[in-house]
N, C-alpha and C positions, 0 to 999 in steps of 0.2 A: 504494500500500500504506500503510495507516494504521499509525502507531506504536502499540505496545502498552505498557501499564503493566507494569513489571517485577515489581511485587509481586503483582498480581492476574491478570495475563495478559489483561485486557480492553483494548479499544482506549482509548488515552489521549486525553483531551479536550484540545484545544489551548487555551492560555491566551488570555483575552480581552485585546484591545489597549486598549480605551477605559478600563477601570478603572485600569490601570497608567499610562496617559497622564495621566489626571486626578491620580493620586497624585503622579506625578513633577512635573507642572506646579505643583500646589499646594505641594509641598515646596520647589521652587525659589523660588517667590514668598515663602514663609514664611522661608526662609533669608535672602533679600534684605531682607525687612522687619525681621527681628530684627537683622541686622547694621547696617542703616541707623539704627534706633532707638538701638542701642548707640553708634554713632559720633556721633549727635546728643547723647547724654547725656555723651559724653566731651568735647564742646565744639566739634565741627565745625559750620560753618554749614550751611544747608539744602542748597545745591547741592553743596558738597564732600561732605557726608554721603551724598547720593544717589549721586554718582559713585563714591566710594570703596566704598560699600555694594554697588554693582553689580559693581565690579571684584573685590572680595573675596568676593562670594557665588559666583562661578564656581568657584574651586578648593574652597571649603568644600562646596558642593553636590556636587561631584564625589566627594568622600569620604563625605559624610553620606548621600547618596542612592544609593549604589552598588547596593544590593539592588533598588530599584525600577527603576533604569536597566537593570540586567541582565535583569530580568523583562520589561520593556518591549521591549528588544532581541530577546529570545527570541521573544516573541509576534509581533513584526513579521516576523522571519525565517520563523517557521512559517507565518504567513499568506501571505507571499510564495511559499513553496514550494508551499502548497496551491493558490494561484491559478495558478502556473506549471503544475502538474500538471493542473489542470482545463482550462487552455488547451490543453495538449498533447492531452488526451483529446478535446476538442472538435474540434481540427484533424484528429485521426485519424479521428473519426467523419465529418467533412465530406468528407475525402478518400476515404473508403470502405475504410479498413484494417479487416480483420476481426480483427486481433491486439489491438486496443484494447478 
């Protein structure tokens, strides 16, 4: 059974995974790059700036990219549920169940 949009009553279109994956990945890389450059400007050497930029970018990206992470997670869960449902339907058809 497909989910329906609550406002229009039409079947809801599941969110696409790839655009949110790209947005989240590019966002994480951007947070890392910005923090690394800031740390270099503060006076850290090359390797220290890279390592501290990497470590600091994790919690910063967690808060800054919350929206894209949630949308990506939702899209992945919906895709997994659709695939599981399709697999169950295929198994039912192959076993000969008339209820499917």
